[in-house]
N, C-alpha and C positions, 0 to 999 in steps of 0.2 A: 951563492943563490941570491938573486935580486930581492931587495926589500919590497914587500907587498905594498900596493897602493892603498892609501887610506880609504875608508868606506864613504865616498862622496854620494850618499843616498840623496836623491833630489828632494824627497819628502822631508828628510831631516834638515836639509839646507833651506827649504821653503819655510819651515817652522822657525829656524834660526833668524832668517831675514825678517820675517813677520814680527818676531819679538822685538828686534831692533827698531823697526819702523813704527811699531805700535806702542813702544815704550814699556813693555812688560809682558809677562807670561799670560796674565788674565786677558788682556786685549787680544793677544795673539790667538788664544783659545777661542774667543768669541768670533774673531774674524775667520778662523779656519774651521769652525764648527766642531771643535773637539773640547775635551775636558782639560783643565789646567794640569792635572796629574799626567795626562798623556803627553802634553807638550813638554813637561819637565823630564819625563822619561826619554823623550826623543833627544833633548839636549844632552842628557847624560850619556846616551848611546853615542852621540856625535863626539863629545869630549873624550869618552873612553876610547873610541876608535882612533882619534887623532893623538891621544896622549897629551892633550893641551887643555888648559882652562880657557873658556871663551868669555865668561862673564865674571866680573868682580862684584860679589854681593856684599854690600855694606849696609846692614839694617834694611830699610825700605828702598834704598837706591840700587840701581842696576846699571853698571857700566861695563863696556867692553874692555877686555884685557888687550894688550898689544897683539897677541895672537888672534884674538877675536876681530880686531880691526883689519888685520890682513885677510882673514877668511871672508869677511863681509864683502870685500871688493870682488874676490873670485866667485863667491856664492852668487852674487847678483849677475855676474857674467854667465855662469853656468846655467842659471835659471832662465836667463834671457835667450841663450842659445837653444835650450831645451824647448822653450815655447815656440821659437822660430821653426825648429825642426818638426815639431808636432803640426804646426800650421802648414808647412810645406808638404808633409806627407799625408795629412788627413783632409786638407782643404785645398788641393792643388788646382782645382778648376774654377774656383770662385772668381767671378768677374763682375763688371759693371762700373758705375760711376758713383762716387760718394762726394757730396757737397758739404764741405766743412767751413764754418765761419769761426774766426778767432780774433782776439785783439792783436794788433801788430807787434807790440813788444813781446808778448808771450810767444807768438809764432817765431819771432826772431831768436829768442833766447832758449826756448825749451822744446820746440816741436821738430826742428830739422832731423835730429837723430831718431826721434820716435817715428816720424813718418817714413824715414829711410828704411828702418827695420821692418815696418809694415809692408812697404813696397817690395822689399826683398822676399818676404814670405808670400805675398800675393801680387805677383807681377801683372796679372790680368785686370787688376782693379785700378781705375783711373781716379786720381784725386783732384778735385777742384777746390782750392783753398782761397777764401776771400777774407781780407782783414778789414775791420771796421770797429766803431765804438760799440760798447756792450748794448746800449738801448737800440741801436740800429740793427745789431745782429739778432736780438730777441724779436724785433719787429719782423725782420725777414724770415725768421724761423716760424713765427705764427702765420705768415703768409705762404708757407711751404717752399721758401726759396733755399732752405738748407736742410740737410739730413741730420747734421750734428752741429752744435754750437758750443764753443767754449766762451764763457762769460765771466767777467769780474763782478763781484758782489760783496756787500757787507757780510761779515760772518753771521750766519743765520741758522746753523744746524742742518738737518738732513733734507729740508724741503727745498723745492725749486731747483732741481737738478742734482747730479751726483758730484759732491765735492772731490776734487782731484788735486788741489794745490793750495798751500797757504803762502801768501806773498808778503813778506816784510817790506814796508815802504820807508823811504828816507828822503829828506830834502837834499838836493844836489846842486852844486855850483862848480864853476871852473876856477882855476887858480887866477884867472884874469879878472874876476869880479871883485870890485871894491864895494863892500856892503857895510855902510855905517850903522852903528848900533841903534840909532834913533830914527833913521830914514825909513820910509815905506819900503816894504819888501818888493823888489821888481820880480814879477812872475813871468815865466815862459811856460805857456800852457797850450793844450789842444782846445778847440772850441767846444761849447756845450753840444752834446750831453756827456762829455768825457768824465769818468768817475774820479780821475785824479784832479781835474779842475774843481769839481765839487768838493773833494776832500780838502784841497788847499785853501779854498776860500772859507769853508766852514771852520776849519781848524784855526785859521788866523783871526777870524771874527770872534771865535769863542774865547780866545785869549787876549783880545783887544789890540792885536798887532796890526798896524796900518799896512796896506798893500796897494799895489797898482799893477795892472797887466801891461807889460811892455812889448810882448811878442806873442803872436798866436799862429800856430801851424797845425794843419791837418795830419802831418806825417811825423813819425818818430824821428826820422832822419833830420827833418827841419828843426824840431825841438832840440835835439842834441847839438846841432850846428849852432843854434842861437846861444845855448848854454856854454858851449865851448868857446864862443866868441866873447863871453863875459857879459852878455846882455842881462842875465838874470838868473833866478833860481827856479828849479822845477822839482817835481816829485818823480822818482823812479823806483822800481824794485831794487832792493839792496844788492842783489847779485848781478845787476846790470851796470855797475860802475865801470868806467873805462879810464884809460890814461888821460890825465889832465883834469879829471873830475874828483871832487871830494865831498864828503858828507858835511853839511852845516846843520847846526841845531841850537842848543841852549845858549851857546856863545853869541848868537845873533837873535836871541829871544824868539826862536822858532819852536813851536810846540811839537811834542812827540806825536807820531802818527801810528794809529792802530793798523794791524795787518788787514789785508784783503784776502778773500777766497776766490779761487777760480773753480767754476762748476761746469760740468758737461751736461748739456740738455740734449735729449734724444726723444724720439717718438715713443709714446707709451704702448702703442699697438704694435702689431707685427712689423718688423723691419726687414728690408732686403738683407740677405746674408752678408754682403760686403759691408753694409752699414753696421750691422751687429758686430762683425769682427773688428772693425776699426774702433767702435765704441769701447769694446772690451780691452782692446790693445792699449788705447789711450788711458783708460782707468788703471789698468795693471802697471803701465809704465810710469804714470805720474802720481798716483794716489799716495798721499803722505798724511800721517796723523799730525795735527798741529802741535807745536811745542807749547808747553804750559809755562 
């Protein structure tokens, strides 16, 4: 007789993933609108059904066991597929155009898979995506040029859009750059009003480190090309490092950089159904609780 399949109840998996992403049972309960005792019972049911411990509890800390790490990957896939199936079956006729504004680097690194999955679920929706600086995107949003805008901002809590991402920043240079310890820092930056430009200049001024701008480009591709050629240093999200780039920091008297947030702005009044669906899809796909 074949071994019965484990009870992959999607409700239990959703609670499990929410605990991991929220950093604990209490936050998961708040996010899911349930009591902490209910969430604890769900995890016990999941562990009993699998015959595996998913969390290693050590005092106040909560870490995944090796089995929990394996399950997390599959749980996210299963929940993603379930969401797509519900969208296909329950909203098959949704159509229209959604105008999305986003920073270029975020669009390049994080949005392709998110938008691909949305397009699969809603093939009648046309997406118009435009990349620009945050201040320009917010200006366009206020003029009604976008339905949704993803913007970078200083960490500021729940106001000013829905936080969907926490972005660690680092100083980046290529192996070809020769940076003397006392020389002004050669900067490769986008023009104002780019938030990375503002961060770089303010951080260096605050620590008294001399700097000079050696290369300016409106495009991420141009900035990366200049850094790759060894012209100077720039700021990038930590997960956007590529071959030939390395992080530079205290060894060159460069200050630490605080994280940025990415927030989704959408109309507060009633939105077309396609816009509402894309907004919820982006939030569900990207939302992460910042690490402490």
